[in-house]
C-alpha positions as CSV (number, residue, x, y, z in Angstrom):
1,X,-21.3,-58.2,100.6
2,X,-19.5,-56.1,103.2
3,X,-20.8,-52.5,102.1
4,X,-17.1,-51.6,102.7
5,X,-15.8,-54.4,100.6
6,X,-12.7,-53.0,97.7
7,X,-15.1,-54.4,94.8
8,X,-16.7,-51.5,94.1
9,X,-13.7,-49.4,94.2
10,X,-13.1,-51.7,91.3
11,X,-15.8,-51.2,89.3
12,X,-16.0,-47.3,89.9
13,X,-12.9,-47.1,88.3
14,X,-13.5,-49.3,85.6
15,X,-16.6,-47.5,84.6
16,X,-15.3,-43.9,84.8
17,X,-12.4,-45.2,82.8
18,X,-14.2,-46.8,80.4
19,X,-16.1,-43.5,79.9
20,X,-13.3,-41.5,80.0
21,X,-11.8,-43.7,77.0
22,X,-14.8,-42.9,74.9
23,X,-14.9,-39.3,75.6
24,X,-10.8,-39.3,74.4
25,X,-11.7,-40.9,71.4
26,X,-14.8,-39.2,70.5
27,X,-13.7,-35.7,70.8
28,X,-9.6,-36.6,70.4
29,X,-8.9,-34.2,73.0
30,X,-5.2,-35.4,74.5
31,X,-3.5,-34.1,78.0
32,X,-1.3,-31.9,77.2
33,X,3.0,-32.8,77.9
34,X,4.3,-31.8,81.2
35,X,7.5,-32.4,82.8
36,X,6.5,-34.7,85.6
37,X,3.9,-37.4,83.6
38,X,4.0,-39.7,86.8
39,X,2.1,-36.8,89.6
40,X,0.0,-35.8,86.1
41,X,-1.1,-39.6,86.3
42,X,-1.5,-40.0,90.4
43,X,-3.7,-37.0,90.5
44,X,-6.8,-38.4,88.9
45,X,-6.9,-41.9,91.0
46,X,-6.5,-39.1,94.2
47,X,-9.5,-37.2,93.2
48,X,-11.9,-40.4,92.1
49,X,-10.9,-42.0,95.6
50,X,-11.6,-38.8,97.7
51,X,-15.0,-39.4,95.5
52,X,-15.4,-43.0,96.5
53,X,-13.9,-41.7,100.0
54,X,-17.3,-39.6,100.4
55,X,-19.6,-42.2,98.7
56,X,-18.5,-44.8,101.5
57,X,-19.9,-42.1,104.3
58,X,-22.9,-41.2,102.7
59,X,-23.6,-45.1,102.9
60,X,-24.3,-45.0,106.8
61,X,-25.2,-41.2,106.3
62,X,-28.5,-42.0,104.5
63,X,-29.1,-45.0,107.4
64,X,-28.1,-43.0,110.6
65,X,-28.0,-39.0,109.7
66,X,-24.6,-38.6,111.0
67,X,-22.0,-37.6,109.1
68,X,-18.8,-39.5,110.7
69,X,-15.6,-41.7,109.5
70,X,-16.3,-45.3,108.3
71,X,-14.7,-48.4,110.1
72,X,-12.5,-49.1,106.7
73,X,-8.6,-48.4,106.8
74,X,-9.1,-48.5,102.9
75,X,-11.6,-45.7,102.7
76,X,-10.5,-43.8,105.4
77,X,-7.2,-43.5,103.2
78,X,-8.7,-42.6,100.0
79,X,-9.9,-39.2,102.1
80,X,-7.3,-38.4,104.4
81,X,-3.9,-40.2,102.4
82,X,-5.4,-38.4,99.0
83,X,-5.5,-35.3,100.0
84,X,-2.0,-35.2,102.0
85,X,-0.7,-36.5,98.8
86,X,-2.3,-33.7,97.1
87,X,-0.7,-31.2,99.3
88,X,2.7,-32.6,98.3
89,X,1.6,-32.4,94.9
90,X,1.6,-28.4,95.3
91,X,4.4,-28.4,97.3
92,X,6.7,-30.8,94.8
93,X,5.5,-28.3,92.1
94,X,6.0,-25.2,93.2
95,X,8.9,-25.6,94.8
96,X,10.8,-26.9,91.7
97,X,9.6,-23.8,90.6
98,X,11.6,-21.8,93.7
99,X,14.5,-23.4,92.7
100,X,14.6,-22.9,89.1
101,X,13.8,-19.4,89.9
102,X,17.7,-19.5,91.2
103,X,18.5,-19.3,87.1
104,X,15.4,-17.8,85.9
105,X,13.5,-15.2,87.9
106,X,9.5,-16.1,89.0
107,X,7.1,-13.6,87.1
108,X,5.1,-13.5,90.6
109,X,1.8,-12.1,89.2
110,X,1.9,-14.1,86.1
111,X,2.0,-17.1,88.8
112,X,-0.6,-15.3,91.1
113,X,-2.9,-14.9,88.2
114,X,-2.2,-18.9,87.1
115,X,-3.3,-19.5,90.5
116,X,-6.8,-18.0,90.1
117,X,-7.4,-18.6,86.9
118,X,-7.0,-22.4,88.4
119,X,-8.6,-22.8,90.9
120,X,-11.6,-20.2,90.4
121,X,-13.4,-20.9,87.1
122,X,-14.5,-24.7,88.4
123,X,-15.0,-23.8,91.7
124,X,-17.5,-21.0,90.6
125,X,-19.6,-23.2,89.1
126,X,-19.8,-25.2,92.3
127,X,-20.9,-21.9,93.7
128,X,-23.5,-21.2,91.1
129,X,-24.9,-25.2,92.0
130,X,-24.8,-24.4,95.4
131,X,-26.9,-20.9,95.3
132,X,-29.2,-23.0,93.2
133,X,-29.5,-25.8,96.1
134,X,-29.8,-23.2,98.6
135,X,-33.1,-21.7,96.5
136,X,-34.3,-25.0,96.2
137,X,-34.3,-26.3,99.3
138,X,-35.6,-22.1,100.5
139,X,-38.5,-22.9,98.5
140,X,-37.3,-19.7,96.5
141,X,-37.8,-17.7,99.6
142,X,-35.2,-14.9,100.7
143,X,-35.4,-15.3,104.7
144,X,-32.4,-13.3,105.4
145,X,-31.5,-10.0,104.6
146,X,-30.2,-9.5,101.4
147,X,-26.8,-8.0,102.9
148,X,-26.4,-10.7,105.3
149,X,-26.6,-13.2,102.0
150,X,-24.4,-11.5,100.1
151,X,-22.1,-11.1,102.9
152,X,-22.0,-14.9,103.0
153,X,-22.0,-16.0,99.6
154,X,-18.7,-13.1,99.7
155,X,-17.3,-15.3,102.2
156,X,-17.8,-18.2,100.1
157,X,-16.4,-16.8,97.0
158,X,-13.0,-16.9,99.1
159,X,-13.6,-20.8,99.6
160,X,-14.8,-20.4,103.0
161,X,-11.5,-19.2,104.0
162,X,-12.5,-18.0,107.6
163,X,-15.1,-21.0,108.4
164,X,-18.4,-22.5,107.3
165,X,-21.4,-20.8,107.6
166,X,-25.3,-21.0,106.9
167,X,-26.7,-19.1,104.0
168,X,-30.3,-18.5,103.7
169,X,-30.7,-20.5,107.1
170,X,-29.8,-23.6,104.6
171,X,-27.6,-25.9,107.5
172,X,-26.3,-28.1,104.6
173,X,-24.5,-25.7,102.9
174,X,-20.9,-27.4,104.1
175,X,-22.3,-30.4,102.7
176,X,-23.4,-29.4,99.3
177,X,-19.0,-29.9,98.5
178,X,-18.6,-32.9,100.8
179,X,-16.2,-30.5,103.0
180,X,-13.4,-30.3,100.5
181,X,-13.2,-26.5,100.9
182,X,-10.6,-26.9,104.0
183,X,-7.6,-28.0,102.1
184,X,-8.2,-25.0,99.8
185,X,-7.4,-22.7,102.3
186,X,-4.1,-24.8,103.0
187,X,-3.1,-24.8,99.3
188,X,-3.9,-20.3,99.1
189,X,-1.4,-20.2,102.3
190,X,1.2,-22.4,100.7
191,X,1.1,-20.0,97.6
192,X,1.0,-16.8,99.9
193,X,4.6,-18.2,101.4
194,X,6.1,-19.0,98.3
195,X,7.2,-14.9,97.8
196,X,8.5,-14.5,101.6
197,X,10.6,-17.8,101.4
198,X,11.7,-17.6,97.6
199,X,13.2,-13.8,98.9
200,X,14.6,-15.7,102.1
201,X,16.0,-18.4,101.2
202,X,16.2,-18.8,97.0
203,X,16.8,-15.3,96.0
204,X,14.2,-14.6,94.8
205,X,13.5,-10.8,93.9
206,X,9.7,-10.6,95.1
207,X,8.6,-6.6,94.9
208,X,7.9,-4.8,98.2
209,X,4.2,-4.9,97.4
210,X,3.9,-8.4,96.7
211,X,6.0,-9.2,100.1
212,X,3.9,-6.9,102.0
213,X,0.6,-8.4,100.0
214,X,1.5,-12.3,100.8
215,X,2.7,-12.0,104.5
216,X,-0.2,-10.3,105.5
217,X,-2.0,-12.8,103.8
218,X,-0.5,-15.4,105.3
219,X,-1.0,-13.9,108.6
220,X,-4.2,-13.7,108.3
221,X,-5.2,-17.3,107.1
222,X,-2.8,-18.7,109.7
223,X,-4.7,-16.4,112.5
224,X,-8.3,-17.9,111.1
225,X,-7.8,-21.2,110.1
226,X,-5.5,-22.7,112.7
227,X,-2.7,-24.5,111.0
228,X,-3.3,-28.9,111.9
229,X,0.3,-30.1,112.1
230,X,0.4,-32.6,110.1
231,X,-1.7,-31.0,107.3
232,X,1.2,-28.6,107.4
233,X,3.8,-31.4,107.5
234,X,2.3,-32.9,104.7
235,X,4.1,-30.3,102.5
236,X,7.5,-31.6,103.6
237,X,7.2,-34.7,101.3
238,X,7.2,-32.9,98.3
239,X,9.6,-30.2,99.6
240,X,12.4,-33.1,99.9
241,X,10.7,-34.6,96.5
242,X,11.8,-31.0,94.9
243,X,15.5,-31.3,95.6
244,X,16.0,-35.1,95.1
245,X,15.0,-34.7,91.9
246,X,17.8,-32.9,91.3
247,X,19.5,-36.2,91.7
248,X,20.0,-38.2,88.3
249,X,21.5,-41.3,90.3
250,X,17.8,-41.0,92.3
251,X,15.6,-40.6,89.9
252,X,17.1,-43.5,88.0
253,X,16.9,-45.5,91.1
254,X,13.4,-44.1,91.4
255,X,12.3,-45.2,88.2
256,X,13.1,-48.9,88.8
257,X,10.9,-51.7,89.5
258,X,12.3,-52.1,92.9
259,X,11.5,-48.6,93.7
260,X,7.8,-49.7,92.1
261,X,7.7,-52.3,94.6
262,X,8.7,-50.0,97.4
263,X,6.1,-47.2,96.4
264,X,3.5,-50.6,96.2
265,X,5.0,-51.8,100.2
266,X,4.6,-48.3,101.7
267,X,0.9,-47.4,100.6
268,X,-0.1,-50.8,101.5
269,X,1.3,-50.9,104.9
270,X,-0.2,-47.3,105.7
271,X,-3.7,-48.7,104.9
272,X,-3.1,-51.7,106.7
273,X,-1.3,-50.9,110.0
274,X,-3.0,-47.2,110.2
275,X,-6.7,-45.8,110.7
276,X,-5.4,-42.1,108.6
277,X,-2.6,-40.6,107.6
278,X,-2.3,-37.9,110.3
279,X,0.4,-39.4,112.3
280,X,4.3,-39.4,111.6
281,X,4.7,-43.4,110.4
282,X,2.1,-43.4,107.8
283,X,2.9,-39.7,107.2
284,X,6.5,-40.8,106.3
285,X,5.9,-44.0,104.4
286,X,3.2,-42.1,101.9
287,X,6.2,-39.1,101.9
288,X,8.5,-41.8,100.8
289,X,6.1,-42.8,98.5
290,X,5.5,-39.9,96.4
291,X,9.2,-39.2,96.7
292,X,10.0,-41.9,94.4
293,X,6.7,-41.4,91.9
294,X,7.7,-37.6,91.5
295,X,11.2,-38.5,90.9
296,X,10.4,-40.5,87.9
297,X,8.6,-43.8,89.2
298,X,5.4,-45.1,87.4
299,X,4.5,-47.9,89.2
300,X,4.8,-50.5,86.7
301,X,3.6,-48.0,83.6
302,X,0.3,-46.8,85.1
303,X,1.0,-43.8,86.0
304,X,1.9,-42.6,82.9
305,X,-0.4,-44.1,80.9
306,X,-2.3,-42.1,78.8
307,X,-5.5,-42.6,80.2
308,X,-4.7,-42.0,83.5
309,X,-2.7,-38.9,82.3
310,X,-6.1,-37.8,81.1
311,X,-8.0,-38.6,84.2
312,X,-5.3,-37.1,86.2
313,X,-6.0,-34.0,83.8
314,X,-9.8,-33.7,85.2
315,X,-8.4,-34.0,89.0
316,X,-9.3,-30.3,89.9
317,X,-12.7,-30.7,88.6
318,X,-13.6,-34.0,90.1
319,X,-12.6,-33.0,93.5
320,X,-14.8,-30.3,93.9
321,X,-17.5,-31.1,91.4
322,X,-18.4,-34.9,93.3
323,X,-19.7,-33.1,96.4
324,X,-22.8,-31.5,95.0
325,X,-23.3,-34.9,92.4
326,X,-24.0,-36.8,95.5
327,X,-25.6,-34.3,97.7
328,X,-28.0,-34.1,94.2
329,X,-27.9,-37.8,94.2
330,X,-29.1,-38.2,97.4
331,X,-31.4,-35.7,98.4
332,X,-32.9,-34.7,95.0
333,X,-32.9,-37.6,92.8
334,X,-33.9,-39.9,95.8
335,X,-34.6,-39.2,99.6
336,X,-32.7,-41.0,102.3
337,X,-35.3,-43.4,103.4
338,X,-35.4,-44.6,99.3
339,X,-31.0,-44.9,99.7
340,X,-31.3,-46.1,102.7
341,X,-33.5,-49.6,101.7
342,X,-30.8,-49.9,98.7
343,X,-29.1,-53.2,98.8
344,X,-25.1,-52.8,99.1
345,X,-24.3,-54.0,95.4
346,X,-27.0,-51.5,94.0
347,X,-25.8,-48.9,96.2
348,X,-22.3,-49.3,94.7
349,X,-23.4,-49.8,91.0
350,X,-25.3,-46.4,91.7
351,X,-21.9,-45.0,92.9
352,X,-20.2,-46.0,89.9
353,X,-22.4,-44.6,87.4
354,X,-22.6,-41.5,89.4
355,X,-18.8,-41.8,88.9
356,X,-18.8,-42.2,85.3
357,X,-21.5,-38.6,84.7
358,X,-18.9,-37.2,87.1
359,X,-16.2,-38.0,84.3
360,X,-18.1,-37.1,81.5
361,X,-19.0,-34.0,83.0
362,X,-15.6,-33.2,83.9
363,X,-14.4,-33.9,80.6
364,X,-16.5,-31.4,78.9
365,X,-15.9,-28.4,82.0
366,X,-11.8,-29.3,81.7
367,X,-11.7,-29.0,78.0
368,X,-13.9,-26.7,77.3
369,X,-13.9,-24.3,80.3
370,X,-11.2,-24.8,82.7
371,X,-8.6,-25.4,80.1
372,X,-9.4,-22.6,78.3
373,X,-9.5,-20.2,81.2
374,X,-5.7,-21.3,82.6
375,X,-4.6,-20.7,79.0
376,X,-5.3,-17.6,79.3
377,X,-3.3,-16.6,82.4
378,X,-0.4,-14.9,80.1
379,X,-2.9,-12.3,78.6
380,X,-4.2,-11.4,81.6
381,X,-1.0,-11.6,83.5
382,X,0.4,-9.2,80.3
383,X,-3.2,-7.1,80.4
384,X,-2.5,-6.5,84.3
385,X,1.2,-5.4,84.0
386,X,0.5,-3.0,81.4
387,X,-2.6,-1.5,83.5
388,X,-0.3,-1.2,86.7
389,X,2.8,0.1,84.8
390,X,-0.3,2.5,83.1
391,X,-1.5,3.3,86.7
392,X,2.0,4.3,87.5
393,X,2.7,6.7,85.1
394,X,-0.1,8.7,85.0
395,X,0.1,8.8,88.7
396,X,4.1,10.1,88.5
397,X,2.5,12.4,86.1
398,X,-0.5,13.5,88.4
399,X,2.3,14.5,91.2
400,X,4.7,16.2,88.5
401,X,1.5,18.6,87.8
402,X,0.8,18.7,91.0
403,X,4.4,20.0,92.1
404,X,4.7,22.3,88.7
405,X,1.4,24.0,89.6
406,X,2.6,24.9,93.1
407,X,6.3,25.9,92.1
408,X,4.1,28.4,89.8
409,X,1.9,29.5,92.3
């Protein structure tokens, strides 16, 4: 069998969805109702496709020792197109908030608290696993000064925002996560642009402090992380979708079976004719497909199917955790020599099993850790607002007391 055959995609997806189906029935966990159900259903498949993309790379990596793109347009698009679609989802959801903000003001404190509680809990798990890997590979020996290690871990805590580096002379650190952290830089950059965009174009009224901090962080991230043109451009599809979603006429068309065929045709042409999505035509094609999905297309009901939406709830966990699982599989469970000897079908059956285990872990992690943390964002935001108000009040009283003392003296 061809190692890059589409067959393992269906096998792996079937295993993952079967595991999820059983867990949902056993633990009676259901996806929260959301406004854009099609997007919720899309996210899980995108994250799992990224897992399959890196699995295909590992097939050749264990044989050649080189981490490089594979000679398959399908598996290549599982990486590049999936990430670009994630960027479109981000821009669509948060530009929708900006547009709605013209009638309902945005609470920027709550917004950034929710982003921290959305991205950090699972990432802290990945960071902890990475530290365990580093210790294991280093034979539990400290080889760098503790201050240097602490600084590098601090940088890692910031999603390796300013580039990747080794820790304790373990050079495989970026490989632990299969290199997916680069995309989170652009997520954060987009978040920090929103108060500025809202102030300039949507009559939003963020505080001066919020504007200064956001603009400053945008400059710092852009300075250290050179913006890739098509990475920035990929956010445009979501922005266009946010405006078109206001049109009832367009949304009615987007929900039709004709639009479903257009979505399929766009994805098929992108995969068949282009090796990656970082060109104008393929990016335009997947943008058109995304706009239709964002405006209500469900691909004949696939994306709004309850199990698809459950899968979508696990997307961030799958996206971050699949790298550490693949690293453990090919470095701790078996070595490269053993992996290189695996027949193609056996290799992909192991990947399918790993995908099932990954889905199960992400199910429990989401429902008992990630989701409760995100639900706590209003309380945390309220606490921070009260703390800030109290600090301002104390500062005013201190200044007033100091001025009174000066006048008295």
